[in-house]
C-alpha positions as CSV (number, residue, x, y, z in Angstrom):
1,X,55.8,-87.2,6.4
2,X,56.5,-86.7,10.1
3,X,54.1,-84.9,12.4
4,X,55.4,-81.4,11.7
5,X,55.4,-81.9,7.9
6,X,51.8,-83.2,8.1
7,X,50.6,-80.2,10.0
8,X,52.4,-77.9,7.6
9,X,50.9,-79.6,4.5
10,X,47.4,-79.5,6.0
11,X,47.7,-75.9,7.1
12,X,48.9,-74.8,3.7
13,X,46.2,-76.7,1.9
14,X,43.4,-75.3,4.0
15,X,44.8,-71.8,3.9
16,X,44.4,-72.1,0.1
17,X,40.8,-73.3,0.6
18,X,40.1,-70.4,2.9
19,X,41.5,-67.8,0.5
20,X,40.4,-69.2,-2.8
21,X,37.1,-70.7,-1.7
22,X,38.0,-74.1,-3.3
23,X,36.9,-77.4,-1.8
24,X,38.9,-80.3,-0.6
25,X,36.5,-83.2,-0.3
26,X,34.2,-82.5,-3.3
27,X,33.5,-80.3,-6.2
28,X,34.3,-76.6,-6.0
29,X,31.9,-73.7,-6.6
30,X,29.1,-72.2,-4.5
31,X,26.3,-74.3,-6.0
32,X,28.4,-77.4,-5.5
33,X,29.1,-76.5,-1.9
34,X,25.4,-76.3,-1.2
35,X,24.7,-79.6,-3.0
36,X,27.5,-81.3,-1.0
37,X,26.1,-79.9,2.2
38,X,22.7,-81.3,1.5
39,X,24.1,-84.7,0.6
40,X,25.9,-85.0,4.0
41,X,22.9,-84.0,6.2
42,X,22.4,-80.2,6.3
43,X,18.9,-78.9,5.8
44,X,17.6,-76.1,3.6
45,X,17.1,-74.1,6.7
46,X,20.8,-74.6,7.7
47,X,21.9,-73.4,4.3
48,X,19.5,-70.4,4.2
49,X,20.6,-68.9,7.5
50,X,23.6,-66.8,8.6
51,X,25.6,-69.9,9.3
52,X,25.8,-70.7,5.6
53,X,28.6,-68.1,5.2
54,X,30.9,-70.7,6.8
55,X,30.0,-73.5,4.4
56,X,33.1,-74.1,2.2
57,X,32.1,-77.6,1.3
58,X,34.7,-79.2,3.6
59,X,32.6,-81.5,5.7
60,X,31.6,-85.2,5.4
61,X,28.6,-85.1,7.7
62,X,26.6,-82.8,10.1
63,X,27.8,-83.3,13.7
64,X,25.4,-80.7,15.0
65,X,22.5,-82.9,13.9
66,X,23.6,-85.8,16.1
67,X,25.0,-83.9,19.0
68,X,21.6,-83.2,20.7
69,X,22.9,-79.7,21.7
70,X,21.0,-78.1,24.5
71,X,20.7,-74.4,25.5
72,X,23.5,-73.3,27.8
73,X,26.0,-76.1,26.9
74,X,29.7,-75.6,26.2
75,X,30.8,-77.0,22.8
76,X,34.3,-77.5,21.5
77,X,34.9,-78.1,17.8
78,X,38.0,-79.9,16.6
79,X,39.0,-78.1,13.4
80,X,36.4,-75.5,13.2
81,X,37.2,-74.2,9.7
82,X,35.2,-71.1,8.5
83,X,32.7,-71.6,11.3
84,X,29.7,-73.3,9.6
85,X,29.1,-75.8,12.4
86,X,29.9,-73.2,15.0
87,X,27.2,-70.9,13.9
88,X,24.6,-73.7,13.6
89,X,25.5,-74.8,17.1
90,X,25.2,-71.2,18.4
91,X,21.6,-71.1,17.3
92,X,20.9,-74.1,19.5
93,X,23.1,-73.1,22.5
94,X,21.4,-69.8,23.0
95,X,22.7,-66.7,24.9
96,X,23.9,-68.7,27.9
97,X,25.8,-71.3,25.8
98,X,29.4,-71.1,24.6
99,X,31.1,-72.4,21.5
100,X,34.9,-72.8,21.2
101,X,36.3,-73.6,17.8
102,X,39.9,-74.7,17.5
103,X,41.8,-74.5,14.2
104,X,45.5,-74.3,13.3
105,X,45.0,-72.3,10.1
106,X,45.1,-68.5,10.5
107,X,43.2,-67.9,7.3
108,X,40.3,-70.1,8.4
109,X,40.3,-68.5,11.9
110,X,40.0,-65.0,10.2
111,X,37.1,-66.1,8.1
112,X,35.4,-67.8,11.0
113,X,35.7,-64.8,13.3
114,X,34.3,-62.5,10.6
115,X,31.4,-64.9,10.0
116,X,30.6,-65.0,13.8
117,X,30.5,-61.2,14.0
118,X,28.4,-60.9,10.9
119,X,26.0,-63.5,12.2
120,X,25.7,-61.7,15.6
121,X,27.4,-64.4,17.7
122,X,30.6,-62.6,18.7
123,X,29.7,-62.9,22.4
124,X,29.0,-66.6,22.5
125,X,31.3,-68.0,19.8
126,X,35.1,-67.8,19.9
127,X,37.9,-69.3,17.8
128,X,41.3,-70.3,19.1
129,X,44.4,-71.1,17.2
130,X,45.8,-74.5,18.1
131,X,46.2,-78.2,17.3
132,X,43.6,-80.8,18.0
133,X,46.5,-82.9,19.5
134,X,47.0,-80.2,22.1
135,X,43.7,-78.4,22.6
136,X,44.0,-74.9,24.1
137,X,41.0,-75.7,26.3
138,X,40.7,-76.3,30.0
139,X,40.2,-79.9,31.3
140,X,36.6,-81.0,32.0
141,X,35.2,-77.7,30.7
142,X,33.1,-78.9,27.7
143,X,29.7,-80.7,27.5
144,X,30.1,-81.7,23.9
145,X,33.0,-82.2,21.5
146,X,32.1,-82.1,17.8
147,X,34.3,-82.4,14.7
148,X,33.6,-82.6,11.0
149,X,36.1,-84.4,8.7
150,X,39.1,-83.3,10.6
151,X,40.5,-86.0,12.9
152,X,41.4,-88.0,9.7
153,X,43.9,-85.3,9.0
154,X,45.7,-85.6,12.3
155,X,49.1,-87.4,12.4
156,X,48.3,-88.6,15.9
157,X,44.6,-89.6,16.1
158,X,45.1,-91.4,19.4
159,X,46.4,-88.2,21.0
160,X,43.5,-86.2,19.5
161,X,40.9,-88.4,21.1
162,X,42.8,-88.4,24.5
163,X,42.6,-84.6,24.3
164,X,38.9,-84.7,23.5
165,X,38.4,-86.9,26.5
166,X,40.4,-84.6,28.8
167,X,38.4,-81.5,27.8
168,X,35.0,-83.1,28.3
169,X,33.2,-83.1,31.6
170,X,32.2,-86.5,33.1
171,X,29.1,-87.5,31.1
172,X,30.2,-85.3,28.2
173,X,29.4,-86.3,24.6
174,X,31.5,-86.9,21.5
175,X,29.7,-86.3,18.2
176,X,31.8,-86.4,15.1
177,X,31.7,-87.0,11.3
178,X,34.8,-88.3,9.6
179,X,36.2,-90.3,6.7
180,X,37.1,-94.0,7.4
181,X,38.2,-96.8,5.2
182,X,37.1,-100.4,4.6
183,X,40.7,-101.4,3.9
184,X,44.1,-99.7,4.3
185,X,45.1,-97.3,1.5
186,X,47.7,-98.3,-1.1
187,X,51.1,-97.0,0.1
188,X,51.5,-94.5,-2.7
189,X,48.1,-92.9,-1.9
190,X,48.9,-92.9,1.9
191,X,52.1,-90.9,1.1
192,X,50.4,-88.3,-1.1
193,X,50.0,-84.7,0.0
194,X,47.2,-84.2,-2.5
195,X,45.3,-87.2,-1.1
196,X,45.9,-85.9,2.4
197,X,44.4,-82.5,1.8
198,X,41.6,-84.3,-0.2
199,X,40.6,-86.0,3.1
200,X,41.8,-89.5,2.2
201,X,45.5,-90.1,2.8
202,X,45.2,-89.6,6.5
203,X,42.1,-91.8,6.9
204,X,42.3,-95.1,8.9
205,X,40.2,-98.2,8.9
206,X,37.1,-98.4,11.2
207,X,38.9,-100.8,13.5
208,X,41.9,-98.6,14.1
209,X,40.0,-95.4,14.4
210,X,37.4,-96.7,16.8
211,X,40.2,-98.3,18.7
212,X,41.7,-94.9,19.4
213,X,38.3,-93.7,20.7
214,X,37.9,-96.7,23.0
215,X,41.5,-96.5,24.2
216,X,41.0,-92.8,25.2
217,X,38.3,-94.0,27.6
218,X,35.0,-93.4,25.8
219,X,32.1,-95.7,26.1
220,X,28.8,-96.3,24.4
221,X,30.3,-95.9,21.0
222,X,27.8,-95.8,18.2
223,X,28.6,-95.7,14.4
224,X,26.7,-95.1,11.2
225,X,28.2,-95.0,7.8
226,X,27.5,-94.4,4.1
227,X,29.6,-94.6,1.0
228,X,31.6,-91.4,0.4
229,X,32.7,-92.0,-3.1
230,X,30.1,-89.5,-4.5
231,X,31.8,-86.7,-2.6
232,X,34.7,-86.9,-5.1
233,X,33.9,-85.3,-8.4
234,X,36.5,-86.7,-10.8
235,X,35.3,-84.3,-13.6
236,X,36.0,-81.2,-11.5
237,X,38.8,-78.7,-12.1
238,X,39.3,-78.4,-8.4
239,X,43.1,-78.2,-7.9
240,X,43.3,-80.8,-5.1
241,X,41.3,-83.5,-6.9
242,X,43.1,-82.6,-10.2
243,X,46.5,-83.0,-8.4
244,X,45.4,-86.4,-7.1
245,X,44.2,-87.6,-10.5
246,X,47.4,-86.4,-12.1
247,X,49.4,-88.4,-9.5
248,X,47.5,-91.7,-9.6
249,X,45.2,-91.6,-12.7
250,X,41.4,-91.5,-12.8
251,X,40.9,-95.3,-12.5
252,X,43.2,-95.6,-9.5
253,X,41.5,-92.7,-7.8
254,X,38.1,-94.2,-8.4
255,X,39.3,-97.5,-7.0
256,X,40.4,-95.9,-3.8
257,X,37.2,-93.8,-3.6
258,X,35.3,-97.1,-3.4
259,X,36.9,-98.0,-0.1
260,X,36.0,-94.6,1.5
261,X,33.1,-94.2,3.8
262,X,31.6,-91.2,5.7
263,X,30.9,-92.1,9.3
264,X,29.0,-90.4,12.1
265,X,30.3,-91.4,15.5
266,X,28.9,-90.8,19.0
267,X,30.4,-91.7,22.3
268,X,30.3,-90.7,26.0
269,X,32.9,-89.9,28.6
270,X,31.9,-91.9,31.8
């Protein structure tokens, strides 16, 4: 797929997630969403508060837990979804802070805006429609960039990280969670729309992905990883995973899942 086709496929897939409350990186269903969130680093308190309305089970980590957010800071979220991380961050940023979520899917933006109003954060949290490769945010205006399992979906990851670097103030921080690979995907998986929406087909190896971050100008890059295969429930009737299984078969899907890792990545703009 070219860049436009990739954006269209991702937008359509996540519009379905927003409307039907299905998952993309794990089992579907409200109980499953909570279990997945706990697995990837969210606390019981996170899941009991107003932010939980934005939990659609889409993440692969908890960037707000590693970002060391401070009251009054400006935070930009690359691919903000239904606003789960936005509302958790708003609690930490306080009344003088500001959160800007960027997402290209109108259905996600609508849910996120409703969630922000319902949680009482309409004044400090906003959501803008746009691409992470061309952020609708002023240069050197953010203290922190976060993202949760989104950059892997970008057809131009290098440009996404250059944009993150542009938007950050000097000394600003990058704190993201994402899916990376221990080896390149088989070609048939890399071409699959179902695997793309399932957070796999767009993923890169650690070497390539971290290379984009370094080339963008970031320093002090720190990585942590854990196997992500447990995020994929091959017994689920979730339509995304079912489509991938129908395309490749269970054994092939499980083989690929064994090369998938969930990373947390931190870096600094000098």
